[in-house]
C-alpha positions in Angstrom: 21.9 -10.9 4.2 21.8 -7.2 3.7 24.7 -6.7 6.0 26.8 -9.2 4.0 25.9 -7.5 0.8 26.9 -4.1 2.1 30.2 -5.5 3.5 31.0 -7.0 0.1 30.2 -3.8 -1.7 32.4 -1.8 0.7 35.2 -4.3 0.4 35.1 -4.3 -3.4 35.0 -0.5 -3.4 38.1 -0.4 -1.1 39.9 -2.8 -3.5 39.1 -0.6 -6.5 40.3 2.5 -4.6 43.5 0.8 -3.5 46.8 2.6 -4.4 50.3 1.7 -3.6 52.4 4.3 -1.9 55.5 4.6 -4.0 59.0 5.5 -3.0 59.7 7.4 -6.1 57.9 8.7 -9.1 56.7 5.5 -10.8 55.2 2.2 -9.7 57.0 -1.0 -10.5 55.6 -3.6 -12.8 54.7 -5.8 -9.9 52.8 -2.9 -8.2 50.9 -2.2 -11.4 50.0 -5.9 -11.8 48.9 -6.2 -8.2 46.8 -3.0 -8.5 45.1 -4.3 -11.7 44.5 -7.7 -10.2 42.9 -6.1 -7.1 40.6 -4.0 -9.4 39.7 -7.1 -11.4 39.0 -9.0 -8.2 36.8 -6.2 -7.1 34.8 -6.3 -10.3 34.4 -10.1 -9.9 33.2 -9.6 -6.3 30.6 -7.1 -7.5 29.4 -9.5 -10.3 29.1 -12.3 -7.8 27.2 -10.1 -5.4 24.8 -9.1 -8.1 24.2 -12.7 -9.1 23.6 -13.6 -5.5 21.0 -10.8 -5.1 19.3 -12.0 -8.3 19.3 -15.6 -7.0 17.8 -14.5 -3.7 15.2 -12.4 -5.4 14.3 -15.3 -7.7 14.1 -17.7 -4.8 11.8 -15.2 -3.1 9.6 -14.8 -6.2 9.5 -18.5 -7.1 9.5 -20.2 -3.7 8.9 -18.0 -0.7 6.1 -15.8 -1.9 4.0 -18.7 -3.3 4.5 -20.7 0.0 3.4 -17.7 2.1 0.4 -17.2 -0.2 -0.5 -20.9 0.2 0.0 -20.8 3.9 -2.3 -17.7 4.2 -5.0 -18.9 1.8 -5.1 -22.6 2.0 -3.9 -23.5 5.5 -5.6 -20.5 7.0 -8.9 -21.4 5.5 -8.4 -25.0 6.7 -7.7 -23.8 10.2 -10.8 -21.6 10.1 -12.9 -24.5 8.9 -11.5 -26.7 11.7 -12.4 -24.0 14.3 -15.9 -23.8 12.9 -16.2 -27.6 12.9 -15.0 -27.9 16.5 -17.4 -25.2 17.6 -20.3 -26.8 15.9 -19.2 -30.2 17.3 -19.1 -28.8 20.8 -22.6 -27.5 20.4 -23.8 -30.8 19.0 -22.2 -32.8 21.8 -23.6 -30.4 24.4 -27.1 -30.8 23.1 -26.7 -34.5 22.8 -25.5 -34.8 26.4 -28.4 -32.7 27.6 -30.8 -35.0 25.7 -29.2 -38.1 27.1 -29.4 -36.7 30.6 -33.1 -36.0 30.1 -33.7 -39.4 28.7 -32.0 -41.0 31.7 -34.1 -39.0 34.1 -37.3 -39.9 32.3 -36.3 -43.6 32.4 -35.7 -43.4 36.2 -39.1 -41.7 36.7 -40.8 -44.4 34.6 -39.0 -47.1 36.6 -40.2 -45.6 39.9 -43.7 -45.5 38.6 
């Protein structure tokens, strides 16, 4: 995006600086009209580029920045909560499995008795 902006600015500057090489002392009416049209086109390109930059900045301020903030704060917190939950669940299942193994061994020893 930055490269495009720079290219448009350079192009519009070259349009504004454009000069016909005349064979004589004065430019013809057509040459004068073409030069003025190129300068006006350059001004329009600059105006369009400025509006595009404002649009991109506005989109960044209104959409992208809040979405990044939401992702970092809300989704990040949810992921951390899930990690904690999974870790605690793993501990719980491990303890439960140990308890069930102990219970099964006790039952077998009671059966043998």
